[in-house]
C-alpha positions in Angstrom: 42.3 88.9 162.2 39.4 90.1 164.4 36.6 88.6 162.8 36.2 84.9 162.7 33.6 84.9 159.8 34.8 85.0 156.0 32.9 85.3 153.1 34.0 82.6 150.1 32.3 84.0 146.8 31.6 80.8 144.5 30.6 77.4 145.7 32.2 75.3 143.0 35.6 72.7 143.6 37.6 76.0 144.7 34.9 77.6 146.3 33.6 74.7 148.2 36.8 73.6 149.3 38.4 77.0 150.7 35.3 77.0 152.4 35.9 73.8 153.9 39.7 74.6 155.2 38.2 77.7 156.7 35.7 76.0 158.7 38.0 73.4 159.7 40.2 75.9 161.4 36.8 77.1 163.0 36.1 80.1 161.1 31.9 81.1 160.5 32.2 81.1 156.8 29.1 82.1 154.6 29.7 80.8 150.9 28.0 82.7 148.4 26.8 81.6 144.5 24.3 82.9 141.9 21.8 79.9 142.9 20.9 78.0 145.5 21.5 74.6 143.5 25.0 75.7 142.9 25.1 76.4 146.7 23.2 72.9 147.8 26.3 71.0 145.1 28.8 72.7 147.1 28.1 71.9 150.4 27.1 68.5 149.5 30.5 68.3 148.4 31.5 69.5 151.4 29.7 67.2 153.2 31.1 64.1 151.0 34.9 65.7 151.6 34.4 65.5 155.3 32.4 61.8 155.3 35.7 60.7 153.6 38.2 62.0 156.5 35.6 60.7 159.1 36.1 57.0 157.3 40.0 57.7 157.1 39.7 58.3 161.0 40.8 62.0 160.3 38.3 63.3 162.1 34.7 62.2 164.0 31.6 62.3 163.4 30.9 65.0 166.0 33.7 67.6 164.5 32.2 66.9 160.7 28.9 68.1 162.3 30.6 70.9 163.7 32.4 72.0 160.3 29.9 71.7 158.7 27.7 73.7 160.6 30.3 76.7 160.6 28.8 76.8 157.2 25.9 78.6 155.3 25.3 79.7 151.6 23.1 82.6 150.3 22.3 84.2 146.9 23.2 87.5 147.8 27.0 89.3 148.2 25.3 91.8 150.4 25.1 89.0 153.1 29.2 89.5 153.4 29.0 92.7 154.8 30.2 92.0 158.1 33.0 89.4 157.1 36.7 91.1 157.5 38.0 88.8 154.6 36.5 87.7 151.2 37.8 85.2 149.1 36.8 85.2 145.7 36.8 81.8 143.9 34.6 82.5 140.8 34.9 80.7 137.3 37.9 81.7 135.6 36.6 84.6 133.7 37.4 88.7 134.0 34.6 89.8 133.2 32.9 88.1 136.2 35.4 89.2 138.6 34.8 92.7 137.6 31.1 92.6 138.0 31.8 90.6 141.5 34.4 93.0 143.5 32.8 95.9 142.4 29.8 94.8 143.7 31.6 93.3 146.8 33.2 96.5 147.0 30.0 98.5 147.7 28.8 96.2 150.1 31.6 95.5 152.4 33.7 97.7 154.5 36.6 99.5 153.0 38.6 98.0 155.5 37.3 94.2 154.7 40.7 92.4 152.7 39.2 91.3 149.4 41.2 88.0 148.0 40.9 86.7 145.1 41.8 82.8 144.2 42.9 83.5 140.7 45.1 81.4 138.3 46.3 83.5 135.6 44.2 87.2 136.0 46.6 90.0 137.1 46.0 91.0 140.8 47.0 94.5 139.8 44.0 94.8 137.2 41.4 93.4 139.9 43.2 95.9 142.7 41.7 98.7 140.1 38.2 97.6 140.4 37.7 98.7 143.8 37.9 101.6 146.3 41.1 100.9 148.6 42.6 98.7 146.3 45.5 98.2 148.7 43.5 95.6 150.8 43.0 93.9 147.9 45.9 90.3 147.3 45.5 86.6 145.8 45.4 83.6 147.9 45.5 81.0 145.1 45.0 77.7 146.6 45.5 74.4 144.7 43.2 71.2 143.9 42.1 69.6 146.0 42.5 72.7 148.8 41.6 70.6 151.4 44.5 68.2 150.6 47.3 70.4 149.1 49.4 72.1 151.2 50.2 75.3 149.0 49.1 78.6 149.2 50.5 80.9 146.1 50.0 84.8 147.6 50.2 87.3 145.1 51.0 90.7 146.0 49.3 93.5 143.5 51.1 96.9 142.6 48.8 98.2 145.0 48.8 95.4 147.9 49.9 96.8 151.0 52.2 95.6 153.7 49.4 95.3 156.7 47.0 93.1 154.0 50.0 90.6 152.8 51.3 90.5 156.9 47.5 89.4 157.9 47.0 86.8 155.1 50.5 85.7 155.2 49.3 84.4 159.0 46.3 83.2 158.2 47.8 81.0 155.5 49.6 79.7 158.4 46.4 79.2 161.0 44.7 77.6 158.0 47.8 75.0 158.0 49.1 76.1 154.7 52.5 76.9 153.5 52.1 80.5 152.3 54.7 81.7 149.2 54.8 85.1 148.2 55.4 86.7 144.9 54.9 89.1 142.3 52.0 89.9 140.4 52.6 88.6 136.8 50.4 86.5 134.3 50.3 82.5 135.6 52.2 84.3 138.6 54.6 81.2 139.7 52.6 78.4 139.7 50.4 78.4 136.2 53.8 80.2 134.6 55.4 76.5 134.7 52.9 74.0 135.4 50.6 75.2 132.2 53.1 75.2 129.3 53.6 71.5 130.4 50.7 70.6 130.2 50.0 72.1 126.8 53.1 70.4 125.7 51.7 67.0 127.0 49.0 68.1 124.8 50.8 68.7 121.9 52.8 65.1 122.4 49.5 63.8 122.1 47.9 65.6 119.1 51.0 64.8 117.3 50.6 60.9 117.8 53.9 60.4 119.7 52.2 58.4 122.8 49.2 57.5 124.4 48.2 59.4 126.6 48.4 57.1 128.9 52.3 56.4 128.0 53.1 60.3 128.2 51.2 60.7 131.8 53.3 57.2 132.7 56.8 58.9 131.2 56.0 61.7 133.9 55.1 59.7 136.5 57.6 57.3 136.7 60.7 59.8 135.0 60.2 62.7 136.4 58.3 61.8 140.0 55.3 63.0 139.3 52.8 62.2 141.5 49.9 62.8 138.5 50.9 62.9 134.8 49.9 66.5 132.9 47.2 65.0 131.1 44.8 63.9 134.1 45.8 66.5 136.1 44.5 68.6 133.4 41.5 66.6 133.6 41.0 67.3 137.0 41.5 71.1 136.8 39.3 71.0 134.0 40.1 71.8 129.9 38.8 74.4 130.1 40.0 76.5 132.9 43.6 75.3 131.1 42.7 76.4 127.9 41.4 80.1 129.9 45.1 80.3 131.5 46.9 79.3 128.4 45.0 82.1 126.3 45.7 85.0 129.2 49.4 83.8 129.1 49.8 84.0 125.2 48.0 87.5 125.4 50.2 88.4 128.4 53.6 87.9 127.0 53.0 87.7 123.7 54.7 84.8 122.7 54.0 82.0 120.9 55.2 79.5 123.0 52.4 79.9 125.2 49.7 79.0 122.1 47.2 76.7 123.3 47.4 73.0 121.7 44.5 72.9 119.2 43.7 69.3 120.7 43.1 71.4 123.7 41.3 73.8 122.0 38.8 71.2 120.1 38.5 69.4 123.5 36.9 72.4 125.6 34.9 73.2 122.6 33.3 70.0 122.6 32.3 70.5 125.9 35.3 67.4 127.2 36.3 69.3 130.1 38.0 66.6 131.9 36.8 64.9 134.8 34.1 67.5 135.6 32.3 66.4 132.1 33.2 62.8 132.3 35.5 63.1 129.7 38.7 65.1 128.8 41.8 63.2 128.1 40.7 60.5 129.3 36.8 58.9 130.1 35.4 58.8 133.6 
């Protein structure tokens, strides 16, 4: 990329993680969100993440300070006008994303690549919201972004070869491992992962085992580093439910029906780690 400034829309868990990874790779980052308080929380999360790396000896204090200096916050999408790439990492809600993409398309040049970190929404649909849809692509980072190696690159029907080549090369520059997949509900990662999490919720719902025992079976028996219910709490149960609903709607197959327990927990506001309670208490 000729420009070394990228935009990130969303300062939440995924957005601030993406901003940190770009800044660590030497890019200047403009992180946008709807309020200054959201930006302050995102910048604090980045500082805390970098502090942990300093304690581990992965970074020096000076390097951490330099990385933070490369990131600035904004509450205006218009401030992203000079970015050659903007990565959208807002909440997993199609209406919110459509509003963001339509506004982005009105303030950035037609040459700016518009990427989405969506975990389940069709990139072909997203591309149809903007002018020059060939510049739209999926960059699905994994949580926690600074740690996880994968970037799932999703090609919309409209994505150009040039857009794909540039994002593939950029992912390598970030130190990530890119895997390109076609556009389809849930892509590969969540098409496989979310039904497993949902089935674990059904096992708990049917009182076949405790949450701890379900997770222990999957960790010790299947060599998973974290159990599916603990992982769901890390991801956010509202996000898990949203993805299951999208899979159910897109495929019209009852195997994607969300577990009633998952629905109940989200309705109660028990969203996992971010709320202090989900399948576990924190």
